[in-house]
N, CA, C and O atoms as a GROMACS GRO file, in nm:
protein
  312
    1MET      N    1  -6.041 -10.522  -5.414
    1MET     CA    2  -5.954 -10.433  -5.487
    1MET      C    3  -5.909 -10.322  -5.392
    1MET      O    4  -5.991 -10.266  -5.318
    2VAL      N    5  -5.781 -10.292  -5.393
    2VAL     CA    6  -5.726 -10.189  -5.305
    2VAL      C    7  -5.697 -10.065  -5.388
    2VAL      O    8  -5.633 -10.073  -5.493
    3HIS      N    9  -5.744  -9.952  -5.342
    3HIS     CA   10  -5.721  -9.826  -5.412
    3HIS      C   11  -5.605  -9.753  -5.345
    3HIS      O   12  -5.610  -9.723  -5.226
    4ILE      N   13  -5.500  -9.726  -5.423
    4ILE     CA   14  -5.384  -9.654  -5.371
    4ILE      C   15  -5.383  -9.516  -5.434
    4ILE      O   16  -5.365  -9.503  -5.555
    5PRO      N   17  -5.403  -9.412  -5.354
    5PRO     CA   18  -5.401  -9.277  -5.411
    5PRO      C   19  -5.259  -9.237  -5.451
    5PRO      O   20  -5.164  -9.260  -5.377
    6ILE      N   21  -5.248  -9.177  -5.566
    6ILE     CA   22  -5.118  -9.133  -5.616
    6ILE      C   23  -5.123  -8.982  -5.635
    6ILE      O   24  -5.212  -8.930  -5.702
    7ASP      N   25  -5.028  -8.913  -5.575
    7ASP     CA   26  -5.022  -8.768  -5.589
    7ASP      C   27  -4.926  -8.736  -5.703
    7ASP      O   28  -4.806  -8.759  -5.692
    8LEU      N   29  -4.978  -8.684  -5.812
    8LEU     CA   30  -4.897  -8.655  -5.930
    8LEU      C   31  -4.851  -8.510  -5.933
    8LEU      O   32  -4.809  -8.462  -6.038
    9THR      N   33  -4.859  -8.442  -5.821
    9THR     CA   34  -4.815  -8.303  -5.815
    9THR      C   35  -4.663  -8.298  -5.824
    9THR      O   36  -4.594  -8.370  -5.752
   10ARG      N   37  -4.613  -8.214  -5.910
   10ARG     CA   38  -4.468  -8.201  -5.926
   10ARG      C   39  -4.414  -8.111  -5.816
   10ARG      O   40  -4.465  -8.001  -5.793
   11ILE      N   41  -4.311  -8.158  -5.751
   11ILE     CA   42  -4.250  -8.080  -5.643
   11ILE      C   43  -4.123  -8.015  -5.698
   11ILE      O   44  -4.033  -8.084  -5.744
   12GLU      N   45  -4.117  -7.885  -5.693
   12GLU     CA   46  -4.001  -7.811  -5.740
   12GLU      C   47  -3.900  -7.798  -5.626
   12GLU      O   48  -3.940  -7.781  -5.511
   13PRO      N   49  -3.772  -7.805  -5.656
   13PRO     CA   50  -3.672  -7.785  -5.551
   13PRO      C   51  -3.679  -7.642  -5.498
   13PRO      O   52  -3.723  -7.550  -5.568
   14GLU      N   53  -3.636  -7.625  -5.373
   14GLU     CA   54  -3.642  -7.493  -5.312
   14GLU      C   55  -3.555  -7.392  -5.386
   14GLU      O   56  -3.593  -7.276  -5.402
   15LYS      N   57  -3.439  -7.436  -5.430
   15LYS     CA   58  -3.354  -7.347  -5.509
   15LYS      C   59  -3.310  -7.422  -5.634
   15LYS      O   60  -3.310  -7.545  -5.638
   16SER      N   61  -3.273  -7.348  -5.735
   16SER     CA   62  -3.234  -7.412  -5.861
   16SER      C   63  -3.102  -7.486  -5.844
   16SER      O   64  -3.020  -7.452  -5.758
   17ILE      N   65  -3.084  -7.587  -5.926
   17ILE     CA   66  -2.961  -7.666  -5.922
   17ILE      C   67  -2.852  -7.590  -5.996
   17ILE      O   68  -2.871  -7.547  -6.110
   18ASP      N   69  -2.740  -7.574  -5.930
   18ASP     CA   70  -2.627  -7.504  -5.990
   18ASP      C   71  -2.544  -7.606  -6.069
   18ASP      O   72  -2.469  -7.684  -6.011
   19ARG      N   73  -2.560  -7.603  -6.200
   19ARG     CA   74  -2.489  -7.700  -6.284
   19ARG      C   75  -2.338  -7.686  -6.273
   19ARG      O   76  -2.266  -7.786  -6.283
   20TYR      N   77  -2.288  -7.566  -6.254
   20TYR     CA   78  -2.144  -7.545  -6.242
   20TYR      C   79  -2.090  -7.617  -6.119
   20TYR      O   80  -1.985  -7.682  -6.126
   21SER      N   81  -2.160  -7.606  -6.006
   21SER     CA   82  -2.110  -7.671  -5.885
   21SER      C   83  -2.116  -7.823  -5.898
   21SER      O   84  -2.030  -7.893  -5.845
   22LEU      N   85  -2.218  -7.875  -5.970
   22LEU     CA   86  -2.224  -8.019  -5.993
   22LEU      C   87  -2.106  -8.064  -6.076
   22LEU      O   88  -2.041  -8.164  -6.044
   23THR      N   89  -2.076  -7.991  -6.183
   23THR     CA   90  -1.964  -8.026  -6.269
   23THR      C   91  -1.834  -8.020  -6.192
   23THR      O   92  -1.749  -8.108  -6.204
   24ARG      N   93  -1.817  -7.915  -6.112
   24ARG     CA   94  -1.695  -7.900  -6.034
   24ARG      C   95  -1.682  -8.014  -5.933
   24ARG      O   96  -1.574  -8.069  -5.915
   25SER      N   97  -1.793  -8.049  -5.868
   25SER     CA   98  -1.792  -8.156  -5.770
   25SER      C   99  -1.758  -8.290  -5.836
   25SER      O  100  -1.679  -8.368  -5.783
   26GLU      N  101  -1.819  -8.316  -5.952
   26GLU     CA  102  -1.790  -8.439  -6.026
   26GLU      C  103  -1.644  -8.443  -6.067
   26GLU      O  104  -1.581  -8.548  -6.063
   27GLY      N  105  -1.590  -8.330  -6.108
   27GLY     CA  106  -1.450  -8.322  -6.147
   27GLY      C  107  -1.358  -8.350  -6.030
   27GLY      O  108  -1.256  -8.418  -6.044
   28GLN      N  109  -1.394  -8.298  -5.913
   28GLN     CA  110  -1.313  -8.323  -5.794
   28GLN      C  111  -1.317  -8.470  -5.755
   28GLN      O  112  -1.215  -8.526  -5.714
   29GLN      N  113  -1.434  -8.532  -5.767
   29GLN     CA  114  -1.444  -8.675  -5.736
   29GLN      C  115  -1.358  -8.757  -5.832
   29GLN      O  116  -1.289  -8.850  -5.790
   30LYS      N  117  -1.362  -8.722  -5.959
   30LYS     CA  118  -1.282  -8.795  -6.058
   30LYS      C  119  -1.133  -8.776  -6.029
   30LYS      O  120  -1.056  -8.871  -6.039
   31LYS      N  121  -1.094  -8.654  -5.994
   31LYS     CA  122  -0.954  -8.627  -5.963
   31LYS      C  123  -0.909  -8.710  -5.842
   31LYS      O  124  -0.799  -8.765  -5.844
   32ARG      N  125  -0.993  -8.718  -5.738
   32ARG     CA  126  -0.957  -8.797  -5.620
   32ARG      C  127  -0.945  -8.945  -5.654
   32ARG      O  128  -0.855  -9.013  -5.604
   33ARG      N  129  -1.035  -8.995  -5.741
   33ARG     CA  130  -1.025  -9.136  -5.781
   33ARG      C  131  -0.896  -9.162  -5.856
   33ARG      O  132  -0.829  -9.263  -5.832
   34LEU      N  133  -0.859  -9.072  -5.948
   34LEU     CA  134  -0.736  -9.089  -6.024
   34LEU      C  135  -0.614  -9.083  -5.933
   34LEU      O  136  -0.520  -9.160  -5.951
   35GLU      N  137  -0.615  -8.993  -5.836
   35GLU     CA  138  -0.504  -8.983  -5.742
   35GLU      C  139  -0.492  -9.111  -5.659
   35GLU      O  140  -0.381  -9.156  -5.632
   36ALA      N  141  -0.604  -9.168  -5.619
   36ALA     CA  142  -0.602  -9.292  -5.541
   36ALA      C  143  -0.545  -9.406  -5.624
   36ALA      O  144  -0.470  -9.490  -5.573
   37ILE      N  145  -0.580  -9.410  -5.752
   37ILE     CA  146  -0.528  -9.515  -5.840
   37ILE      C  147  -0.377  -9.500  -5.858
   37ILE      O  148  -0.304  -9.599  -5.859
   38GLU      N  149  -0.330  -9.375  -5.871
   38GLU     CA  150  -0.187  -9.351  -5.890
   38GLU      C  151  -0.106  -9.395  -5.768
   38GLU      O  152   0.008  -9.438  -5.783
   39LEU      N  153  -0.164  -9.386  -5.649
   39LEU     CA  154  -0.093  -9.422  -5.527
   39LEU      C  155  -0.081  -9.572  -5.509
   39LEU      O  156   0.007  -9.619  -5.438
   40GLU      N  157  -0.169  -9.648  -5.573
   40GLU     CA  158  -0.165  -9.794  -5.561
   40GLU      C  159  -0.045  -9.849  -5.637
   40GLU      O  160  -0.002  -9.795  -5.738
   41GLU      N  161   0.007  -9.959  -5.585
   41GLU     CA  162   0.117 -10.026  -5.654
   41GLU      C  163   0.061 -10.096  -5.778
   41GLU      O  164  -0.048 -10.152  -5.773
   42PRO      N  165   0.134 -10.092  -5.888
   42PRO     CA  166   0.086 -10.162  -6.007
   42PRO      C  167   0.080 -10.312  -5.981
   42PRO      O  168   0.169 -10.368  -5.917
   43SER      N  169  -0.024 -10.375  -6.030
   43SER     CA  170  -0.040 -10.519  -6.007
   43SER      C  171   0.050 -10.602  -6.099
   43SER      O  172   0.072 -10.720  -6.075
   44ILE      N  173   0.102 -10.540  -6.204
   44ILE     CA  174   0.189 -10.611  -6.298
   44ILE      C  175   0.296 -10.513  -6.345
   44ILE      O  176   0.269 -10.395  -6.369
   45GLY      N  177   0.417 -10.563  -6.358
   45GLY     CA  178   0.526 -10.478  -6.405
   45GLY      C  179   0.523 -10.462  -6.556
   45GLY      O  180   0.454 -10.536  -6.626
   46MET      N  181   0.598 -10.366  -6.605
   46MET     CA  182   0.601 -10.340  -6.749
   46MET      C  183   0.655 -10.459  -6.827
   46MET      O  184   0.605 -10.491  -6.934
   47ALA      N  185   0.757 -10.526  -6.774
   47ALA     CA  186   0.814 -10.642  -6.844
   47ALA      C  187   0.709 -10.752  -6.859
   47ALA      O  188   0.694 -10.812  -6.966
   48GLU      N  189   0.637 -10.778  -6.749
   48GLU     CA  190   0.533 -10.882  -6.754
   48GLU      C  191   0.421 -10.841  -6.849
   48GLU      O  192   0.366 -10.925  -6.921
   49LEU      N  193   0.387 -10.713  -6.849
   49LEU     CA  194   0.281 -10.664  -6.937
   49LEU      C  195   0.321 -10.680  -7.083
   49LEU      O  196   0.241 -10.726  -7.165
   50LYS      N  197   0.444 -10.642  -7.117
   50LYS     CA  198   0.491 -10.657  -7.256
   50LYS      C  199   0.492 -10.803  -7.297
   50LYS      O  200   0.455 -10.837  -7.410
   51LYS      N  201   0.535 -10.891  -7.206
   51LYS     CA  202   0.538 -11.034  -7.236
   51LYS      C  203   0.397 -11.087  -7.260
   51LYS      O  204   0.375 -11.165  -7.352
   52ALA      N  205   0.302 -11.044  -7.178
   52ALA     CA  206   0.163 -11.088  -7.193
   52ALA      C  207   0.104 -11.039  -7.325
   52ALA      O  208   0.032 -11.112  -7.392
   53ILE      N  209   0.135 -10.914  -7.362
   53ILE     CA  210   0.085 -10.859  -7.488
   53ILE      C  211   0.143 -10.934  -7.606
   53ILE      O  212   0.071 -10.966  -7.701
   54THR      N  213   0.272 -10.963  -7.602
   54THR     CA  214   0.337 -11.037  -7.710
   54THR      C  215   0.277 -11.176  -7.722
   54THR      O  216   0.250 -11.224  -7.833
   55SER      N  217   0.256 -11.241  -7.609
   55SER     CA  218   0.196 -11.375  -7.609
   55SER      C  219   0.055 -11.371  -7.667
   55SER      O  220   0.018 -11.455  -7.749
   56TRP      N  221  -0.022 -11.272  -7.625
   56TRP     CA  222  -0.159 -11.258  -7.676
   56TRP      C  223  -0.158 -11.233  -7.826
   56TRP      O  224  -0.239 -11.290  -7.899
   57ARG      N  225  -0.067 -11.147  -7.871
   57ARG     CA  226  -0.059 -11.115  -8.014
   57ARG      C  227  -0.026 -11.240  -8.096
   57ARG      O  228  -0.084 -11.263  -8.202
   58THR      N  229   0.068 -11.321  -8.047
   58THR     CA  230   0.106 -11.444  -8.117
   58THR      C  231  -0.013 -11.540  -8.124
   58THR      O  232  -0.040 -11.599  -8.228
   59GLU      N  233  -0.083 -11.554  -8.012
   59GLU     CA  234  -0.200 -11.642  -8.008
   59GLU      C  235  -0.309 -11.591  -8.101
   59GLU      O  236  -0.373 -11.670  -8.171
   60PHE      N  237  -0.331 -11.462  -8.103
   60PHE     CA  238  -0.432 -11.401  -8.190
   60PHE      C  239  -0.396 -11.424  -8.337
   60PHE      O  240  -0.482 -11.463  -8.416
   61ASP      N  241  -0.269 -11.399  -8.373
   61ASP     CA  242  -0.227 -11.418  -8.512
   61ASP      C  243  -0.245 -11.563  -8.556
   61ASP      O  244  -0.289 -11.589  -8.667
   62THR      N  245  -0.210 -11.657  -8.468
   62THR     CA  246  -0.226 -11.799  -8.499
   62THR      C  247  -0.373 -11.832  -8.522
   62THR      O  248  -0.408 -11.902  -8.617
   63HIS      N  249  -0.458 -11.780  -8.436
   63HIS     CA  250  -0.602 -11.805  -8.448
   63HIS      C  251  -0.657 -11.745  -8.578
   63HIS      O  252  -0.736 -11.809  -8.647
   64MET      N  253  -0.615 -11.623  -8.612
   64MET     CA  254  -0.663 -11.558  -8.734
   64MET      C  255  -0.616 -11.634  -8.858
   64MET      O  256  -0.692 -11.647  -8.954
   65THR      N  257  -0.493 -11.683  -8.857
   65THR     CA  258  -0.442 -11.760  -8.970
   65THR      C  259  -0.524 -11.886  -8.989
   65THR      O  260  -0.558 -11.922  -9.101
   66ALA      N  261  -0.556 -11.953  -8.879
   66ALA     CA  262  -0.638 -12.075  -8.887
   66ALA      C  263  -0.776 -12.043  -8.942
   66ALA      O  264  -0.830 -12.119  -9.023
   67LEU      N  265  -0.835 -11.933  -8.900
   67LEU     CA  266  -0.966 -11.893  -8.952
   67LEU      C  267  -0.961 -11.860  -9.100
   67LEU      O  268  -1.052 -11.894  -9.175
   68GLU      N  269  -0.853 -11.794  -9.144
   68GLU     CA  270  -0.839 -11.762  -9.286
   68GLU      C  271  -0.827 -11.888  -9.369
   68GLU      O  272  -0.888 -11.898  -9.476
   69GLU      N  273  -0.750 -11.986  -9.321
   69GLU     CA  274  -0.735 -12.112  -9.394
   69GLU      C  275  -0.868 -12.187  -9.399
   69GLU      O  276  -0.904 -12.244  -9.502
   70GLN      N  277  -0.940 -12.186  -9.288
   70GLN     CA  278  -1.070 -12.252  -9.284
   70GLN      C  279  -1.168 -12.182  -9.379
   70GLN      O  280  -1.248 -12.248  -9.445
   71SER      N  281  -1.161 -12.052  -9.385
   71SER     CA  282  -1.248 -11.976  -9.473
   71SER      C  283  -1.218 -12.008  -9.619
   71SER      O  284  -1.310 -12.022  -9.700
   72ARG      N  285  -1.090 -12.021  -9.652
   72ARG     CA  286  -1.051 -12.054  -9.790
   72ARG      C  287  -1.107 -12.190  -9.831
   72ARG      O  288  -1.148 -12.208  -9.946
   73CYS      N  289  -1.108 -12.285  -9.738
   73CYS     CA  290  -1.159 -12.419  -9.769
   73CYS      C  291  -1.308 -12.416  -9.801
   73CYS      O  292  -1.357 -12.497  -9.880
   74HIS      N  293  -1.381 -12.323  -9.740
   74HIS     CA  294  -1.526 -12.317  -9.759
   74HIS      C  295  -1.568 -12.218  -9.868
   74HIS      O  296  -1.687 -12.203  -9.896
   75THR      N  297  -1.471 -12.150  -9.928
   75THR     CA  298  -1.502 -12.052 -10.031
   75THR      C  299  -1.503 -12.122 -10.167
   75THR      O  300  -1.410 -12.196 -10.200
   76THR      N  301  -1.606 -12.098 -10.245
   76THR     CA  302  -1.616 -12.157 -10.378
   76THR      C  303  -1.596 -12.047 -10.481
   76THR      O  304  -1.662 -11.943 -10.476
   77MET      N  305  -1.504 -12.070 -10.572
   77MET     CA  306  -1.481 -11.973 -10.678
   77MET      C  307  -1.591 -11.988 -10.782
   77MET      O  308  -1.624 -12.099 -10.824
   78LEU      N  309  -1.648 -11.876 -10.822
   78LEU     CA  310  -1.753 -11.881 -10.925
   78LEU      C  311  -1.698 -11.850 -11.060
   78LEU      O  312  -1.771 -11.849 -11.158
   0.00000   0.00000   0.00000
């Protein structure tokens, strides 16, 4: 059996954490990420996006209609 000593002494930071500076730093990082995204070229144009959404909506509606009809077949009126 191997004994591994564990030191459970809590170590306090030398100075307190400044929550304001953390928030400000996180905000700056988020702002830089958003700016980087804005500079990138869009991977799909608006026309293609609208067409894809319309196609998806049509497919979804068709699927929901089929599920409703299937549900009606399995529903028993009491």
